[in-house]
RODO-2510 file (C-alpha; in nm, 4 decimals, decimal comma):
residues 366
     n   res          X          Y          Z
     1     m    17,6965    15,4850    10,3722
     2     q    17,9394    15,3105    10,5633
     3     e    17,8678    15,1761    10,8773
     4     l    17,9235    15,3203    11,1844
     5     k    17,8738    15,2228    11,5456
     6     a    17,5990    15,3644    11,7414
     7     p    17,6981    15,6102    11,9699
     8     s    17,7115    15,5415    12,3206
     9     t    17,4704    15,6545    12,5912
    10     l    17,7631    15,8990    12,6927
    11     a    17,8029    16,0279    12,3626
    12     q    17,7818    16,3700    12,4835
    13     l    18,0928    16,3281    12,7420
    14     m    18,3713    16,2094    12,5060
    15     p    18,6363    16,4469    12,5907
    16     l    18,7307    16,6800    12,3386
    17     e    19,1251    16,6042    12,3183
    18     r    19,0342    16,2365    12,2631
    19     v    18,8427    16,3657    11,9228
    20     r    19,1487    16,5283    11,8525
    21     e    19,3922    16,1978    11,9406
    22     v    19,1207    16,0332    11,6409
    23     a    19,0781    16,3654    11,3760
    24     a    19,4508    16,3784    11,4053
    25     r    19,5612    16,0314    11,3412
    26     h    19,3073    15,9721    11,0639
    27     a    19,3430    16,3142    10,9327
    28     l    19,6469    16,2759    10,6157
    29     n    19,4490    15,9865    10,4924
    30     a    19,0764    16,2003    10,4755
    31     d    19,2815    16,3968    10,2791
    32     q    19,3988    16,1462     9,9963
    33     q    19,0966    15,9672    10,0358
    34     g    18,8165    16,2596    10,0512
    35     v    18,6199    16,1293    10,3772
    36     l    18,6261    16,1345    10,6396
    37     a    18,6997    15,7451    10,8730
    38     a    18,4145    15,6118    11,0207
    39     e    18,5996    15,6449    11,3600
    40     v    18,6401    16,0464    11,3752
    41     v    18,2404    16,1032    11,1844
    42     e    18,1613    15,8592    11,5515
    43     a    18,3712    16,0804    11,7690
    44     l    18,2238    16,3931    11,6712
    45     t    17,9570    16,2050    11,7564
    46     c    18,0131    16,1102    12,0595
    47     a    18,1157    16,4475    12,1204
    48     g    17,8242    16,5987    12,0990
    49     f    17,8566    16,8660    11,7664
    50     s    17,5062    16,6475    11,6430
    51     r    17,2999    16,7354    11,9098
    52     y    17,4828    17,0760    11,9731
    53     f    17,1744    17,2590    11,9244
    54     v    16,8800    17,0029    11,9906
    55     p    16,5799    17,2420    12,1045
    56     r    16,4651    17,1275    12,4715
    57     e    16,1653    17,0838    12,3709
    58     q    16,2970    16,7912    12,1991
    59     g    16,5235    16,6952    12,4713
    60     g    16,7995    16,8561    12,3943
    61     h    17,0618    17,1112    12,5677
    62     p    17,1153    17,3643    12,2875
    63     g    17,5027    17,5159    12,3869
    64     t    17,6388    17,8876    12,2717
    65     f    17,8193    17,9533    12,0084
    66     v    18,1195    18,0944    12,2191
    67     e    18,1562    17,7365    12,2848
    68     l    18,0897    17,5936    11,9677
    69     s    18,3751    17,8391    11,8171
    70     q    18,6403    17,7037    12,0756
    71     r    18,5520    17,3449    12,0436
    72     i    18,5598    17,3953    11,6379
    73     v    18,9258    17,5774    11,6837
    74     a    19,0745    17,2537    11,8776
    75     v    18,9399    17,0692    11,6395
    76     a    19,0544    17,1593    11,3333
    77     k    19,4030    17,2418    11,4905
    78     a    19,3980    16,8738    11,4627
    79     c    19,1899    16,8292    11,1171
    80     p    18,9986    17,0799    10,9466
    81     s    18,7883    16,8547    10,7583
    82     a    18,6847    16,6955    11,0737
    83     a    18,6030    17,0670    11,2282
    84     w    18,4321    17,1938    10,9237
    85     c    18,2106    16,8433    10,9437
    86     a    18,1602    16,8618    11,3190
    87     i    17,9789    17,2737    11,1800
    88     i    17,7849    17,1178    10,9680
    89     q    17,6463    16,8725    11,2233
    90     a    17,5776    17,1412    11,4325
    91     v    17,4633    17,4195    11,2162
    92     v    17,2071    17,1870    11,0449
    93     g    17,0248    17,0363    11,3313
    94     r    16,9772    17,4178    11,4138
    95     m    16,8152    17,4645    11,1340
    96     a    16,6280    17,1423    11,1624
    97     a    16,4635    17,3363    11,4503
    98     y    16,2833    17,5844    11,2462
    99     l    16,0455    17,2947    11,1410
   100     p    15,7399    17,1985    11,2318
   101     v    15,7333    17,0083    11,5503
   102     a    15,6101    16,6910    11,4235
   103     a    15,9187    16,7034    11,1884
   104     q    16,1617    16,7634    11,4492
   105     q    15,9751    16,4884    11,6255
   106     q    16,0237    16,2852    11,3349
   107     i    16,4095    16,3823    11,2829
   108     w    16,4759    16,3360    11,7143
   109     g    16,2065    16,1161    11,8585
   110     d    16,4362    15,8105    11,8778
   111     s    16,7639    15,9661    11,9486
   112     q    16,9076    16,3394    11,9778
   113     d    17,2215    16,2259    11,7873
   114     v    17,1566    16,2821    11,4764
   115     r    17,3633    16,3630    11,1696
   116     i    17,1711    16,6067    10,9235
   117     c    17,3833    16,7569    10,5965
   118     a    17,2563    17,0566    10,3903
   119     s    17,2355    17,2165    10,0635
   120     f    17,2380    17,5422    10,0567
   121     r    17,0981    17,6205     9,6674
   122     s    16,8159    17,5398     9,4855
   123     t    16,9635    17,3508     9,1787
   124     g    16,6875    17,0438     9,1046
   125     k    16,3411    17,0574     9,0300
   126     v    16,1066    17,0666     9,2535
   127     e    15,6710    16,9997     9,1186
   128     a    15,4153    17,0322     9,3782
   129     v    15,2282    16,7604     9,4549
   130     a    14,9338    16,7037     9,6872
   131     q    15,0390    16,8441    10,0315
   132     g    15,4212    16,8969     9,8986
   133     w    15,6873    16,8946     9,6296
   134     r    15,8311    16,6232     9,4562
   135     l    16,1972    16,6890     9,4091
   136     t    16,4467    16,5117     9,0994
   137     g    16,7975    16,6663     9,0261
   138     t    17,0614    16,7118     9,1468
   139     w    17,1660    16,9246     9,4561
   140     h    17,5161    17,0290     9,5398
   141     y    17,7772    17,0064     9,8159
   142     l    17,6918    16,8258    10,1428
   143     s    17,9355    16,8098    10,3887
   144     g    17,9475    16,4770    10,5553
   145     v    17,6959    16,3207    10,3378
   146     d    17,8221    15,9850    10,3469
   147     f    17,7503    15,9639    10,7211
   148     a    17,3968    16,1521    10,7387
   149     d    17,0642    16,0473    10,8840
   150     w    16,9457    16,3822    10,7201
   151     a    16,9252    16,5959    10,4725
   152     l    16,7838    16,9360    10,4351
   153     l    16,7702    17,0813    10,0663
   154     c    16,7208    17,4014     9,9404
   155     i    16,3856    17,3778     9,7337
   156     e    16,2114    17,6622     9,5491
   157     v    15,8761    17,6159     9,4959
   158     d    15,5926    17,7564     9,2518
   159     d    15,5528    18,1223     9,3897
   160     g    15,9447    18,1583     9,3975
   161     e    15,9875    18,1133     9,7732
   162     q    16,2627    17,9632     9,8731
   163     r    16,1987    17,6562    10,1297
   164     f    16,4525    17,4064    10,3271
   165     a    16,3007    17,0533    10,2873
   166     a    16,3889    16,7638    10,5001
   167     i    16,4401    16,4058    10,3919
   168     p    16,5901    16,0888    10,5147
   169     a    16,8960    15,8705    10,4146
   170     g    16,7997    15,6205    10,1413
   171     t    16,6210    15,9125     9,9164
   172     w    16,9596    16,0020     9,7676
   173     q    17,2258    15,8288     9,5205
   174     v    17,5838    16,0461     9,6537
   175     l    17,7506    16,1675     9,2820
   176     d    18,0994    16,1138     9,4117
   177     n    18,2374    16,4954     9,3179
   178     w    18,4267    16,6698     9,5441
   179     q    18,7690    16,6727     9,3946
   180     t    18,9331    17,0191     9,5369
   181     l    19,2509    17,1799     9,6468
   182     g    19,1635    17,2384    10,0042
   183     m    18,8817    17,0378    10,2884
   184     r    18,9324    16,6889    10,0755
   185     g    18,8530    16,4991    10,3470
   186     t    18,5187    16,6473    10,4457
   187     g    18,3337    16,4693    10,1736
   188     s    18,1093    16,7495    10,0405
   189     h    17,9125    16,5438     9,7253
   190     s    17,6747    16,6681     9,5095
   191     i    17,3225    16,4379     9,5402
   192     i    17,0742    16,2881     9,2805
   193     l    16,6852    16,2360     9,4124
   194     d    16,4485    16,0317     9,1510
   195     a    16,0675    16,2024     9,2128
   196     v    16,1099    16,1844     9,5986
   197     v    15,8403    16,3602     9,7723
   198     v    15,8730    16,6131    10,0471
   199     p    15,5079    16,6906    10,2493
   200     t    15,4610    17,0206    10,4018
   201     h    15,5200    16,9637    10,7198
   202     m    15,8504    16,8553    10,6321
   203     t    16,0201    17,1903    10,5563
   204     f    16,0365    17,5241    10,6709
   205     a    16,0453    17,8852    10,4890
   206     r    16,3711    18,0036    10,4326
   207     t    16,3435    18,3698    10,5470
   208     d    16,2631    18,2421    10,8605
   209     l    16,6316    18,0939    10,9059
   210     m    16,7752    18,4067    10,7664
   211     k    16,6195    18,6943    11,0147
   212     g    16,6768    18,4029    11,2651
   213     g    16,3445    18,3702    11,3849
   214     s    16,2452    17,9630    11,4626
   215     r    15,9319    17,9879    11,5346
   216     h    15,9357    17,6519    11,6929
   217     a    16,1963    17,6666    11,8748
   218     q    16,2553    17,8560    12,2389
   219     g    16,6104    18,0330    12,2671
   220     p    16,8626    18,2833    12,1720
   221     q    16,9945    18,0264    12,0130
   222     y    16,7028    18,0096    11,7113
   223     r    16,7051    18,4152    11,7060
   224     a    17,0656    18,4148    11,5198
   225     s    17,0886    18,5129    11,1984
   226     p    17,3007    18,2684    10,9104
   227     i    17,4745    18,5550    10,7863
   228     a    17,6219    18,6086    11,1776
   229     a    17,7233    18,3320    11,3253
   230     d    17,7721    18,0831    10,9909
   231     a    18,0364    18,3003    10,8883
   232     q    18,2089    18,2601    11,2612
   233     l    18,1576    17,8979    11,3207
   234     f    18,3526    17,8433    10,9336
   235     l    18,6244    18,1410    11,0849
   236     a    18,7047    17,9207    11,4103
   237     c    18,8146    17,6320    11,1500
   238     g    18,9956    17,8483    10,9739
   239     l    19,0994    17,9539    11,2611
   240     g    19,2774    17,6672    11,3576
   241     a    19,3892    17,5622    11,0025
   242     g    19,6239    17,9013    11,0779
   243     w    19,7528    17,7686    11,4127
   244     q    19,7769    17,3734    11,2976
   245     c    20,0009    17,5976    11,0036
   246     l    20,1870    17,7933    11,2183
   247     e    20,3068    17,5665    11,4554
   248     q    20,4039    17,3233    11,1967
   249     w    20,6316    17,5393    11,0139
   250     r    20,7607    17,7002    11,3952
   251     d    20,8545    17,3504    11,4726
   252     s    21,1115    17,3862    11,1380
   253     l    21,2684    17,6978    11,2536
   254     p    21,5907    17,8275    11,3943
   255     s    21,5820    17,9771    11,7537
   256     e    21,7963    18,2084    11,6207
   257     a    21,5715    18,2910    11,3244
   258     v    21,6300    18,6608    11,1589
   259     g    21,5190    18,8412    10,9167
   260     e    21,2017    18,7340    10,7256
   261     v    21,1067    18,4922    10,8442
   262     a    21,1059    18,5768    11,1960
   263     m    20,8989    18,9330    11,1323
   264     a    20,6939    18,6603    10,9194
   265     y    20,6519    18,4544    11,2409
   266     a    20,5879    18,7580    11,4613
   267     s    20,3444    18,8801    11,2343
   268     a    20,1296    18,5898    11,1682
   269     e    20,0800    18,4783    11,4968
   270     a    19,9311    18,8117    11,5932
   271     a    19,7380    18,7662    11,2797
   272     l    19,5735    18,4745    11,4610
   273     e    19,5608    18,6163    11,7893
   274     t    19,3617    18,8993    11,6679
   275     c    19,1642    18,6643    11,4535
   276     g    19,0741    18,4732    11,7565
   277     l    18,9910    18,8523    11,9512
   278     l    18,7034    18,9095    11,6491
   279     l    18,5725    18,5658    11,6485
   280     h    18,5243    18,5868    12,0236
   281     n    18,3426    18,9098    12,0480
   282     s    18,1577    18,8385    11,7529
   283     c    17,9968    18,5064    11,8916
   284     q    17,9416    18,7189    12,2597
   285     a    17,7129    18,8797    12,0528
   286     i    17,5766    18,6226    11,8666
   287     d    17,4710    18,4512    12,2220
   288     q    17,2714    18,7493    12,3224
   289     g    16,9926    18,6740    12,0827
   290     e    16,8686    18,8710    11,8333
   291     l    17,0759    19,1282    11,6098
   292     s    16,9610    19,3834    11,4202
   293     p    17,0663    19,4201    11,0386
   294     l    17,3756    19,6657    11,1478
   295     q    17,4780    19,4325    11,4037
   296     i    17,5100    19,1602    11,1422
   297     g    17,6806    19,3354    10,9228
   298     r    17,9294    19,3940    11,1665
   299     c    17,9702    19,0485    11,2325
   300     a    18,0334    18,8528    10,8800
   301     r    18,2601    19,1889    10,8421
   302     d    18,4565    19,0815    11,0750
   303     a    18,4287    18,7121    10,9893
   304     s    18,5570    18,8224    10,6270
   305     f    18,7847    19,0529    10,7615
   306     a    18,9509    18,7910    11,0166
   307     a    18,9411    18,5639    10,7063
   308     q    19,1230    18,7861    10,5076
   309     l    19,4344    18,8361    10,7424
   310     l    19,4470    18,4331    10,8050
   311     l    19,4726    18,3919    10,4269
   312     d    19,7678    18,6782    10,4367
   313     a    19,9629    18,4824    10,7207
   314     v    19,8895    18,1370    10,5638
   315     n    20,0262    18,2767    10,2282
   316     r    20,3188    18,4079    10,3816
   317     i    20,4364    18,0705    10,5865
   318     f    20,3830    17,8970    10,2635
   319     r    20,5756    18,1269    10,0322
   320     l    20,8860    18,0612    10,3255
   321     s    20,8760    17,6834    10,3715
   322     g    21,0608    17,6012    10,0902
   323     a    21,0806    17,2979     9,8504
   324     q    20,9271    17,0701    10,1424
   325     a    20,5763    17,2282    10,1513
   326     h    20,6096    17,1176     9,8313
   327     f    20,5090    16,7442     9,9453
   328     s    20,1494    16,6461     9,8839
   329     s    20,1922    16,4949    10,2780
   330     n    20,3402    16,8305    10,4260
   331     l    20,0991    16,9375    10,6429
   332     v    20,2134    17,2955    10,6552
   333     q    20,0893    17,2554    10,2527
   334     k    19,7793    17,0717    10,3625
   335     s    19,6748    17,3847    10,5673
   336     w    19,7416    17,5871    10,3499
   337     r    19,5280    17,4503    10,1074
   338     d    19,2449    17,3828    10,3391
   339     v    19,2472    17,7943    10,4114
   340     q    19,2864    17,8423    10,0461
   341     t    18,9656    17,6487     9,9729
   342     l    18,7949    17,7708    10,3656
   343     t    18,8238    18,1620    10,2796
   344     s    18,6457    18,1606     9,9538
   345     h    18,3833    18,0171    10,1005
   346     i    18,0967    18,2308    10,0497
   347     a    17,9536    18,3147    10,3833
   348     l    18,3194    18,4663    10,4466
   349     r    18,3610    18,7031    10,1279
   350     p    18,4891    19,0428    10,1786
   351     d    18,3013    19,1775     9,8014
   352     f    17,9886    18,9947    10,0114
   353     n    18,0101    19,1066    10,3241
   354     f    18,1985    19,4035    10,3388
   355     i    17,9203    19,5979    10,1235
   356     g    17,6481    19,4701    10,3197
   357     y    17,7611    19,6042    10,6429
   358     t    17,8679    19,9698    10,4884
   359     r    17,4749    19,9903    10,3154
   360     h    17,3321    19,9524    10,6828
   361     a    17,6553    20,1142    10,8424
   362     l    17,5787    20,4597    10,6141
   363     a    17,1826    20,3697    10,6433
   364     n    17,2228    20,4321    11,0392
   365     r    17,4097    20,7121    11,0064
   366     p    17,3631    20,9958    11,2864
***
């Protein structure tokens, strides 16, 4: 792990514009080296992303999804990989609020600025031991793992139940295997564990998270299903990347642009604005608290629909950008690659979200 300076006592007050400046300065290096610079990670922490959903019971001041989505879009315009890691810090911090109080105190007892990464599929070996489980093997694609203080791992226990288990940094080995088309700077490597024992009180049931019902934290932030909430934040990251792509292309266009180029610019801008409206509406609904299955499905549906609009717009921009966009240092190409990778995430896949929404919609016909 890279050495980072401890967050300042005014960590939550770092201006967002300052975070964007730092992220933009290191964006190309993050893409080329496959990891965020330590200065960027510190800026994200000092802007309060890791503490965004720390429960009040642990001294936190949890925020809204509307505000978080706006902040993510802003950072993603500078560096989508930095914005993605900011999402993970916030989202997995929210997940940690589902842990029992004793576990929460162990994680946040000394500071709310704790960086947590996660693996969402049970891929390693899990053995029952006295008052817990022993974990051995490989868990995949933990964004920001190089800078994480803790990790939440999906595990499948003996009876087939899936749980999330919290393990501290120093208990895993990073496997450098994140070589992707886009979102390279997220450093979403796999990890290897060798007989790491997790006590029962450091775990929680995955079903609690999916239903949106923490037993150990109070507030509407902990009654949101990730099927609705996480999809919006991933869309926010993609939307920021889309605006970055459009603005870079716009700066290369002549003021008298006509024909297909003019049509593409106008339609791309309208598509991104439409994505922003769908994003805002869904986040407003999520901030109200517990949603019905139909409302959860609608939020996921709108995220997938917006992601497709975004992907179509960016693909058209890339096609019309000419030979210059085929150089790896070109920001239009970088944004295009990031959007390809980001919109393929399962949380934004239309074949998953459209079918799920339609099932609920038909079941709720008048």
